[in-house]
C-alpha positions in Angstrom: -6.1 -7.4 -13.9 -3.4 -7.7 -11.2 -3.9 -4.9 -8.7 -2.0 -4.0 -5.6 -2.6 -1.8 -2.5 -0.2 -0.7 0.2 -1.4 -0.8 3.8 0.0 1.3 6.6 -0.9 2.0 10.2 0.8 3.8 13.1 -2.1 4.5 15.5 -4.0 2.1 17.8 -4.0 -1.7 17.1 -1.7 -1.5 14.1 -1.8 -5.3 13.3 -5.6 -5.2 13.8 -5.9 -2.2 11.5 -4.0 -4.0 8.7 -5.9 -7.2 9.1 -9.3 -5.4 9.1 -8.3 -3.4 6.0 -7.1 -6.5 4.1 -10.3 -8.4 5.1 -12.5 -5.5 3.8 -10.6 -5.2 0.6 -10.7 -8.9 -0.1 -14.4 -8.8 0.6 -15.1 -6.4 -2.3 -17.2 -7.9 -5.1 -14.7 -7.3 -7.9 -11.7 -8.6 -6.0 -10.8 -12.2 -7.0 -8.1 -14.7 -6.2 -5.2 -15.3 -6.4 -4.4 -13.2 -3.4 -0.8 -12.4 -2.5 0.1 -10.7 0.8 3.6 -9.6 1.8 4.9 -10.0 5.2 4.4 -7.0 7.6 7.3 -4.6 8.2 7.8 -2.0 10.8 9.2 1.3 9.5 10.0 4.8 10.7 7.5 7.4 9.8 8.3 9.4 6.7 7.4 13.1 6.5 5.1 12.7 9.6 4.7 15.0 12.5 7.4 15.0 15.2 7.1 12.1 17.7 5.0 10.0 15.3 5.0 6.3 16.2 6.5 3.7 13.8 4.3 2.3 11.0 3.4 -1.3 10.2 3.3 -1.7 6.4 2.3 -4.5 4.0 1.2 -4.9 0.4 -1.7 -7.0 -0.9 -2.1 -8.0 -4.6 -5.2 -9.5 -6.1 -7.1 -9.8 -9.4 -9.5 -6.9 -9.9 -12.3 -6.9 -12.4 -13.6 -3.4 -12.1 -12.7 0.2 -12.8 -9.7 1.7 -11.0 -11.6 4.9 -10.0 -14.4 2.8 -8.5 -11.8 0.8 -6.5 -10.3 4.0 -5.2 -13.7 5.2 -3.9 -14.2 1.8 -2.2 -10.7 2.0 -0.6 -11.5 5.5 0.7 -14.8 4.1 2.3 -12.8 1.3 3.9 -10.4 3.9 5.4 -13.3 5.8 6.7 -14.9 2.7 8.3 -11.6 2.0 10.0 -11.4 5.5 11.5 -9.6 7.7 9.0 -11.7 10.8 8.2 -11.9 12.2 4.6 -10.4 15.5 5.9 -7.4 13.8 7.5 -4.3 15.9 6.9 -1.6 14.6 4.7 1.5 13.0 6.4 0.0 12.8 9.8 -0.3 9.7 12.0 -3.3 7.5 11.0 -5.1 4.3 11.9 -5.0 3.1 8.3 -3.6 4.3 5.0 -4.6 2.4 1.9 -2.8 3.4 -1.3 -3.7 2.0 -4.7 -0.3 1.1 -6.2 -1.3 -0.2 -9.7 -4.0 -1.8 -11.7 -2.4 -3.9 -14.3 -0.5 -1.8 -16.8 -3.0 1.1 -16.7 -1.6 4.6 -16.6 -4.0 7.2 -15.1 -3.2 10.8 -14.3 -6.2 12.8 -13.2 -7.1 15.0 -10.2 -8.3 12.0 -8.1 -6.1 9.1 -9.2 -2.6 8.5 -10.4 -1.4 5.1 -11.5 1.0 3.7 -11.0 1.3 5.4 -7.6 3.7 8.3 -8.3 6.0 7.9 -5.3 6.0 4.2 -4.7 9.4 3.7 -6.5 10.9 6.1 -3.9 9.5 4.5 -0.8 11.2 1.6 0.9 8.2 0.9 3.0 6.2 0.1 -0.2 8.9 -1.4 -2.3 10.2 -4.0 0.2 6.8 -5.6 0.9 6.0 -5.5 -2.9 9.4 -7.2 -3.6 8.2 -10.0 -1.3 5.4 -10.9 -3.7 6.4 -9.4 -7.1 10.1 -9.0 -7.3 10.3 -9.2 -11.1 7.4 -6.8 -11.7 8.2 -3.8 -14.0 5.6 -1.1 -13.8 4.7 1.3 -16.6 7.2 4.2 -16.7 9.9 2.2 -15.0 12.9 0.5 -16.6 13.8 -1.6 -13.6 12.1 -4.4 -11.7 10.8 -4.0 -8.1 13.8 -6.0 -6.9 16.2 -3.6 -8.7 14.5 -0.6 -7.4 14.7 -1.9 -3.8 18.4 -2.7 -4.2 19.1 0.9 -5.5 17.0 2.8 -3.0 18.9 4.9 -0.5 16.0 6.1 1.6 17.1 6.3 5.2 15.5 4.2 7.9 15.1 0.5 8.5 12.4 -1.8 7.2 12.2 -4.5 9.8 10.2 -7.7 9.3 7.7 -8.1 12.2 5.2 -10.7 11.1 5.0 -13.2 8.2 1.6 -14.7 9.0 -1.3 -12.3 9.3 
């Protein structure tokens, strides 16, 4: 099933962190082609601590043949391997943030996992990169495409393209 993750980094080698995360995700045994990667955008931090650096953000979509909960656990391990501890406070600067956005048309709501991601339709730093690769996608629970959601979003802050080949 088509699955997507959002990647973000605002600490250290931000480009390197995104590249390392994408490489690790694409190396997982249940991840299969085709692989679609958005361009990389630089965005203002949202709800972070005062003085937080800008984020680099991207979205990667792939075919996934496993269980969504298992993928989430693997993504958490990748975050840990890239320097993000399990006890990392919410909305604080980080070397890497990997959010599971959707797994096909699955709807999951439990204590560990919510799919589709519950706030993605409100976040320009997720929607703009996703619109690069899947503008006509309509997620479960939505009545608008990703392109339409981006056009209507009024979240403050710029989303600036910084790299299209990574």
